[in-house]
C-alpha positions as CSV (number, residue, x, y, z in Angstrom):
1,M,20.4,-4.1,-3.4
2,E,20.0,-1.6,-6.2
3,T,16.5,-0.3,-6.8
4,D,16.1,-2.3,-10.0
5,D,17.3,-5.5,-8.2
6,V,14.4,-5.3,-5.7
7,L,11.9,-4.8,-8.5
8,A,13.4,-7.8,-10.3
9,L,13.1,-9.8,-7.0
10,L,9.3,-9.0,-6.8
11,K,8.8,-10.0,-10.4
12,H,10.7,-13.3,-9.9
13,V,8.7,-14.2,-6.8
14,A,5.5,-13.3,-8.6
15,D,6.4,-15.6,-11.5
16,E,7.5,-18.5,-9.2
17,V,5.0,-18.3,-6.4
18,V,2.1,-16.0,-7.0
19,N,1.1,-16.3,-10.7
20,P,0.9,-20.1,-10.7
21,R,-1.7,-19.9,-7.9
22,F,-3.8,-17.2,-9.5
23,G,-7.1,-18.8,-10.4
24,Q,-5.8,-22.1,-9.3
25,L,-6.2,-22.0,-5.5
26,A,-7.6,-25.1,-3.8
27,S,-9.8,-24.8,-0.8
28,D,-7.0,-25.7,1.6
29,D,-4.8,-23.0,0.0
30,V,-6.9,-20.3,1.7
31,S,-7.5,-19.6,5.3
32,S,-8.6,-16.8,7.7
33,K,-6.4,-15.0,10.1
34,S,-8.2,-12.8,12.7
35,H,-11.7,-13.0,11.1
36,P,-13.4,-14.6,8.2
37,G,-12.8,-11.7,5.8
38,D,-9.1,-11.5,6.7
39,L,-7.7,-14.0,4.2
40,V,-4.3,-15.5,3.7
41,T,-3.2,-17.9,1.0
42,I,-0.3,-20.2,0.4
43,A,0.9,-17.6,-2.1
44,D,1.1,-14.9,0.6
45,R,3.1,-17.1,2.9
46,E,5.6,-18.5,0.3
47,A,6.1,-15.1,-1.4
48,E,6.9,-13.4,1.9
49,V,9.4,-16.0,2.8
50,A,11.1,-15.7,-0.6
51,I,11.2,-11.9,-0.5
52,A,12.4,-11.8,3.1
53,A,15.2,-14.2,2.5
54,E,16.8,-12.1,-0.2
55,L,16.4,-8.8,1.7
56,R,17.8,-10.4,4.9
57,A,20.8,-11.7,3.0
58,A,21.4,-8.2,1.5
59,Y,20.6,-6.2,4.7
60,P,21.2,-8.5,7.7
61,D,20.9,-5.6,10.2
62,A,17.6,-4.3,8.9
63,L,14.2,-5.1,10.5
64,L,11.8,-6.9,8.2
65,L,8.2,-6.1,8.8
66,G,6.2,-8.6,6.8
67,E,2.4,-8.9,7.0
68,E,2.5,-12.6,7.5
69,A,5.5,-12.5,9.9
70,T,3.5,-10.0,12.0
71,A,0.6,-12.4,12.3
72,A,3.1,-14.9,13.8
73,D,5.0,-12.4,15.9
74,P,2.8,-9.5,17.0
75,S,5.8,-7.7,18.6
76,L,7.2,-6.8,15.2
77,P,5.2,-3.6,14.7
78,E,6.6,-2.3,18.0
79,Q,10.1,-3.2,17.0
80,F,9.5,-1.4,13.6
81,R,8.7,1.9,15.4
82,S,12.2,2.2,16.8
83,A,14.1,0.6,13.9
84,A,16.8,2.8,12.3
85,H,16.5,0.7,9.1
86,A,13.6,-1.4,8.0
87,F,11.7,-2.9,5.1
88,T,8.0,-3.5,4.9
89,I,6.8,-6.5,2.9
90,D,3.3,-7.1,1.6
91,P,3.6,-10.4,-0.4
92,V,0.1,-10.3,-1.9
93,D,-1.7,-7.0,-1.3
94,G,-5.4,-7.4,-2.1
95,T,-5.6,-11.0,-1.0
96,R,-9.4,-11.0,-1.3
97,N,-9.1,-9.8,-4.9
98,F,-6.5,-12.5,-5.6
99,V,-8.7,-15.2,-4.1
100,K,-11.7,-14.0,-6.2
101,G,-9.7,-14.0,-9.4
102,S,-9.4,-10.3,-9.7
103,P,-6.2,-9.0,-11.3
104,D,-6.2,-6.1,-8.9
105,H,-3.5,-7.3,-6.5
106,A,0.2,-6.5,-6.0
107,L,3.5,-7.4,-4.4
108,M,4.8,-4.4,-2.4
109,V,8.0,-3.6,-0.5
110,S,9.3,-0.3,1.0
111,E,12.5,0.8,2.6
112,V,12.4,3.0,5.8
113,I,15.4,4.8,7.1
114,G,15.3,7.2,10.0
115,G,11.6,7.1,10.1
116,E,11.1,8.0,6.4
117,V,10.2,5.9,3.5
118,V,13.1,6.3,1.1
119,R,12.3,3.7,-1.6
120,S,9.2,1.8,-2.6
121,W,8.2,-0.8,-5.1
122,I,4.7,-2.0,-6.3
123,W,4.5,-4.8,-8.8
124,Q,1.0,-5.6,-10.3
125,P,1.8,-9.0,-11.9
126,Q,-1.5,-9.5,-13.8
127,H,-1.4,-6.0,-15.2
128,E,2.4,-6.2,-15.7
129,V,2.9,-2.7,-14.3
130,A,5.6,-1.6,-12.0
131,F,5.6,1.5,-9.8
132,V,8.9,2.6,-8.2
133,A,9.6,5.7,-6.1
134,E,12.7,7.1,-4.5
135,R,12.6,10.0,-2.0
136,G,13.6,13.2,-3.8
137,A,14.1,11.4,-7.1
138,G,10.5,11.0,-8.3
139,A,7.9,8.3,-9.0
140,W,8.0,6.0,-12.0
141,R,5.6,3.7,-13.9
142,N,7.3,1.0,-16.0
143,G,10.4,3.2,-16.1
144,E,8.7,6.4,-17.1
145,R,8.4,9.4,-14.7
146,V,4.8,10.1,-13.5
147,H,3.2,13.2,-12.1
148,R,-0.2,13.5,-10.6
149,P,-2.5,15.3,-13.2
150,P,-4.4,18.5,-12.2
151,L,-7.5,17.9,-10.2
152,G,-10.9,18.6,-11.8
153,E,-13.7,20.8,-10.4
154,E,-15.6,17.8,-8.9
155,L,-13.4,15.8,-6.6
156,R,-13.9,12.0,-6.5
157,G,-13.3,10.4,-3.2
158,V,-12.9,6.7,-2.5
159,T,-12.7,4.6,0.7
160,S,-12.2,1.0,1.7
161,R,-14.4,1.4,4.8
162,R,-17.7,-0.1,3.9
163,S,-19.8,2.1,6.3
164,W,-18.4,5.2,4.6
165,I,-19.3,4.2,1.0
166,G,-22.1,6.4,-0.3
167,R,-21.6,9.1,2.3
168,A,-20.8,12.7,1.2
169,L,-18.4,15.1,2.9
170,G,-20.1,18.5,2.9
171,T,-20.9,19.4,-0.7
172,L,-18.4,16.8,-2.1
173,R,-19.8,13.9,-4.1
174,E,-20.6,10.6,-2.4
175,L,-17.7,8.4,-1.6
176,D,-17.1,5.4,-3.9
177,I,-15.3,2.2,-2.9
178,T,-11.6,1.9,-3.6
179,W,-10.0,-0.9,-5.6
180,V,-9.7,-2.8,-2.3
181,C,-5.9,-3.0,-2.6
182,C,-3.5,-0.3,-1.6
183,G,-1.1,-1.5,-4.3
184,V,-3.8,-0.4,-6.9
185,D,-5.4,2.5,-4.9
186,Y,-2.3,4.6,-4.7
187,P,-1.4,4.2,-8.4
188,K,-5.0,5.1,-9.3
189,L,-4.6,8.3,-7.2
190,V,-1.4,9.1,-9.1
191,A,-3.2,8.5,-12.4
192,G,-6.1,10.7,-11.4
193,S,-8.7,8.0,-11.3
194,A,-9.6,9.3,-7.8
195,D,-8.7,12.6,-6.1
196,Y,-8.5,11.4,-2.5
197,A,-8.9,8.2,-0.5
198,L,-9.9,7.7,3.1
199,Y,-8.7,4.9,5.3
200,R,-9.5,4.0,8.9
201,K,-6.4,1.7,9.3
202,A,-2.9,2.6,8.3
203,L,-0.8,-0.6,8.5
204,P,2.8,0.2,7.4
205,W,3.0,-2.6,4.8
206,D,-0.2,-1.3,3.2
207,H,0.6,2.4,3.1
208,C,4.4,2.9,3.1
209,P,4.9,2.0,-0.6
210,G,2.0,4.0,-2.0
211,S,2.5,7.0,0.2
212,L,6.0,7.6,-1.2
213,L,4.8,7.0,-4.7
214,L,2.0,9.5,-4.3
215,T,4.0,12.2,-2.6
216,E,6.8,11.9,-5.2
217,A,4.2,12.3,-7.9
218,G,2.9,15.5,-6.3
219,G,0.3,14.3,-3.9
220,Y,0.0,14.4,-0.1
221,V,-0.7,11.8,2.6
222,G,-1.7,12.8,6.2
223,T,-3.8,11.8,9.1
224,F,-7.2,12.9,10.2
225,A,-5.5,14.8,13.0
226,G,-3.6,17.0,10.6
227,T,-0.1,15.5,10.8
228,P,1.9,14.2,7.9
229,Y,1.9,10.4,7.5
230,Q,4.8,9.0,9.5
231,P,5.1,5.2,9.2
232,Q,6.8,4.7,12.5
233,A,4.4,6.8,14.6
234,A,1.6,5.2,16.5
235,A,-1.2,4.0,14.2
236,P,-3.3,7.1,13.3
237,K,-7.0,7.1,13.6
238,G,-7.6,7.6,9.9
239,L,-5.5,8.5,6.9
240,I,-6.1,10.7,3.9
241,A,-4.2,10.2,0.7
242,A,-4.9,13.1,-1.7
243,G,-3.9,14.4,-5.1
244,D,-2.4,17.5,-3.6
245,R,-2.1,19.4,-0.3
246,E,-5.1,21.6,-0.9
247,T,-7.4,18.6,-1.4
248,Y,-6.0,17.1,1.8
249,D,-6.7,20.2,3.8
250,L,-10.2,20.4,2.4
251,V,-11.1,16.8,3.1
252,R,-9.5,16.9,6.5
253,G,-11.8,19.7,7.5
254,L,-14.8,17.5,6.7
255,V,-13.9,14.0,7.9
256,H,-15.2,14.7,11.4
257,K,-18.6,14.2,9.9
258,L,-17.9,10.5,9.3
259,P,-19.1,8.1,12.0
C-alpha cells in the first residue's frame, strides 16, 4: 500500500467505526482489560479488525501487532521482536480520553522493517489532523513538511506517569502531565508545546509511530539507559522523547533522581 493509501484507510475506519461512537458510548460499549483504568471500547475492537484486515490483505507475510490482538494473544510481542516485517496498530490511542469525550485521541499505524520504523501514520479524527513520517524522507502535518522549532531557554517536560508529575529534574522546571495519548504527545513535541516527555512504559504500538515522526522532524528518542529507541528490543525501563539530542542527553543525566 502506498503511504497515502494507509492514511486513507485510517480516515475511513475513523469515519465508519470511531467517530460515530465518540460521545455516544453506552455503558456496555466500554470495559476494562487488565485493571480498571485500562479501558477498551467497541470502537477499539472494531477499528483494529478493520485496519488489520486491509493490511493483512496487502501484506500477507507481515506480522500485525495490534493492541487489542495482543490482549487476546500475549505471544504477539515476542513474535514481533524477531519479525523481519511488521506493522503496529493502535486503533484508538488515548482510549480514556475518547471515553471521557476528549478530542485528544488518534488512530495510529507504523511499519517496521529490519528492526527500524520506516513509515508511520497518526490520524487525529476530531482535530482532523494527519501526521505522516517516512524514514529519511521527513515528517509531515496535513501534507506540509514539519520541523521541530528551536528549544527555548526554559525546557518544559511532560510525563504520563502520575507519580512523576510535579517533580523537578535538577534545576529544570517541574514536570507537567502529557496529553495522555501518544498520538497527541509526539505531535505536540514536534510543534514545540513541550521539549521532552518521559515514559515508564514503551509499548510498540504507542511509541513506534511518534518516535519516527519526532526523529524525522529533528528530535531524538532514547532509553533511560542511554541507547536509541529500538522497537524490537526488550522493553526499556523508561523512554525519553526529546526535541533534540542535546536535551535528551541532559534529561537522561537527571532521570536517575526519579523514583
